N, C-alpha and C positions, 0 to 999 in steps of 0.2 A: 503493499499500500503507500508506503514510503517513496518507492524507488518510482511508480507509477504517479503518485501525486506531483513529483519533482519533473520528471519528464512529459507528462501529457500535454502541460501547456506549449512545450516546444513543440511537440509533435502537432498539435493543432495549428500553430502559429506559422509551421511550414508546409502545412498540408499533408503530412506524412499519415499513414495507415496506422491507427490507434491499435488493431488487431496485432499488430505485429511486435509492439510493445507488451499486450496482455499475454502473448504466446510465450515470450522470452521470461517474462515475470513468473508464469505458472512452471515454465521449465524449471527456471533457478530454485522456484520453492519447494518443488517435488524433490529435487536433489538434495539442497540442504536442510531444510526444515523436517523433509521424510527421513533424512538420514540419521540425524542427530539424535542423542538420546532423550532430549526434552521437546522433541516433535511430535507429532501427532502419531502414524504408524509405529514407529520404534517406541514410543512410550507404550503404547498398547501391546506390543510383541513383548516387551523386558516385563511388564507386568503381569499378563495371563501366564508367561513361561517361566517366571522367577528366575529372570536372569540378573547376571551382573552389569550394569551399565556400562562400567569401563571396557569390561571385556567384551562385549559385543561391540561398542564404538570405536575402539583402536584399530579393529581390522578395516573397519569402513572410512576411515579418513583417506587411505590411498585412493579407493574407488571414487569417493566423494570428490577428491581436488581434481581427479584426471576427468571426471565427466564434467566438474564446472569448467575446466577448460575446453573441453568437447563444445559445452554450451555457448561460452564466449566467444569459440570459433564460429558456431551458426549465429550467433549475433552479431559478430562483423560482416558476416556476408550477407545477412539480411539488410543492414547498413548501408551497405553497398548498393544494393539493389534498390534500396527505399532512396537512396542519394541520386541514382540516375533519374529518378522520376521528379525531381524536384523541381520548380521554377527557377532557373539562375538568377532572376531580378529579385524575386522573395527572399532567396537565401543571401542574395548580398546585402538587401536591407536589412535582414534581422542580424547580418555580422555587424554592419554600422550600430545597430542598437546595444550589441552586446559590447563593443568597443568603445562606445560612449557612456555604457553603464546604464544604459535605459532600461534595457532586459530583465537587469538584475535587481530585484526588491532588495532594499536596505535592510538589513536586522541587526538587531541590537546583542549583543554578545555579552551574556551576563554569568553570573558565578556558577548558575543552574547548569547552564549547557557544559560546563567543565566538571561540574560535579557528577552528573549524569554520565557524562564519558568515562569517568574515573569510576564510578559505581559499575558499568558495563564492562570495563576492563578487569576490573577484579573478580566480577562474578566469573567471566569466562577463565579467568586463571585458576579459580578455586574448582571450577567444573573440571577441568583438565587434570588438575591434581589430586581431585577427588577426597578433595577435606572433610566433604560431609554428602550425604545423600542429595542427589539433585533436586528433590523435591524441598528439602529444608533450606538449601541455598537460594533457590528462588523464591521461596516463600519469605524470608528475611531479606533478599532484594527488593521486593516487591513492597514490603514495609517501608524499608530505607525511602525508595523511590517515591513512595504516596507522600512522605512526610517531608521530601524536599521540594515537591512541586504543587502539592496541593495542602493548604494549610488548614482549613476549616474542615470539621467532621461533616458536616452536610454535604460540601462539595466532593469528599472522599467516598461517602456513601452513595451519592449518584453516580460516580465514577465507576464503582463495584458494582453497583446494579445494572448499569451500560454495559458492563463487559462481562457480565455473568452468564449472559445470553450466549455467548460465544463458546464457553465453556461446556454448555449441556450437551452439544452434538458429540465433543470429544469425549466426554463420559458415557454417553450412550453406546458409541462405538466400542468404548473399554469393555462395558458389560456385555455387547454383543460379541466382541471377541472371546471373552470368557466363558459365554455360553458355547460359542463354536468350539472353542479348545477343550470344553468338557465332553462335546460329542464326540471329538475326535478321539477323546482318550477312552470313553467307555465302547466306542466301536472299535479300539484297537489300533486305531492308525497310528497313533502317536508310537506305541508300542512297536510296531511295524517299522515306523521310519528309525527308530532307536536301534533296533536290530539289523537294519540296512546299513547303519554306520553314519545317519543324519544327525547331526549336533543341533541341539535347540537353538545355538547361537546362531545356526546358518540359518534355520528355519526365519528367525526373526530377521536376519540381514535380507534374506530374499524376499521377504514381505516389503521391507523397505524400499528395496531397488525398484519396486513395481510403482512406487508413489510419482515417478515424473508423469506416467499416462494417468495415473488417479487424479492428478492436479488440474489435468486438462479435460476430466471428466463432468459429467454433470453431478455426479455424487460427492464434487468438492465442495465444501462451505464456502472457504473463501476466493472461489471461481466467480460466485453469484455476484459476491460485494465486488469484485475487480470488475466484472461486465457492466454492473451498475455505473461504477465510477466512468470506464471508456464510454457508456450509452452505446452498447452493441448488444446483439441478441446471441443464444447461445447457438443457433445455426450458422452463422456468420463466423462465429469463432471457430467451430468445430469445422468448418472447411480450411480453416488456415493452422491451427496449431497442431494437430495431430501428424500433419506431414514432418513435422520438425520433432514433437515428442516421441514419436516411434523410433526414428534413428536414436534420439538420445538415449532412449531407454535399453535399446541393443547396444549400445555404446556401455553404457553403465553395467550391464551384464557381463560383458567382454572384459571390463576393466576388474571387475569383481573377482571373475574367473583367474584373470591373468596375476591378481594380487594375492590369491588364496582366501579372500574373505568367503566365499561359497565354493563348493568343489560339487562336481557330478559324478563323483565315484562313491 
């Protein structure tokens, strides 16, 4: 949402296709958020399979980084394609606006910006070092961020109430994943996979790899928010995003196999 909010005015000012921006954003979301242990799919897998978050994530760093580079390469190619369609006069006019400073709104740098940056950096370091469970770290960081940025209790309550709706779908998916895992256990599928040598960590990693395609599908809750921001419908988006999401997903699978995050034996 942050990236799209920053780039969408530029896309519209130059007459570029916002669906390209949406496709890139969803692929990046599926790769990063879907792979990290504090993201949706990984959190569900770690929770229902009772895995160690660090053991799961360390082996996914390589595939995540390589897939991110692949998405950057796709983004660069799409940018070149969109750049060829631009009106040279419109582009030159916007370049003059940027050079003069008219296109960049003046923002005031306050102590809260540096405090939030320091808090984010500290949280990432603590997550990597596994100082505590990631749920505890996020809860503590959330409370600190809340106190830093919102002073009154009424405004804090309003923020929590507004954001709580986003947590409900994730909790429902966690419960559904738990039910599905129970079915697989009682049906003997988990035991069969264990006897076949498939480790539970690899099951969770394989589920996370599929998040790139999930992010561009209608079952992804953030996608609907994104489509509302770019003012596009699902049909038009589906004509654009899968043609890049599918190769990115195959690339992620290849990188995971190459680095040993998952195996086929």
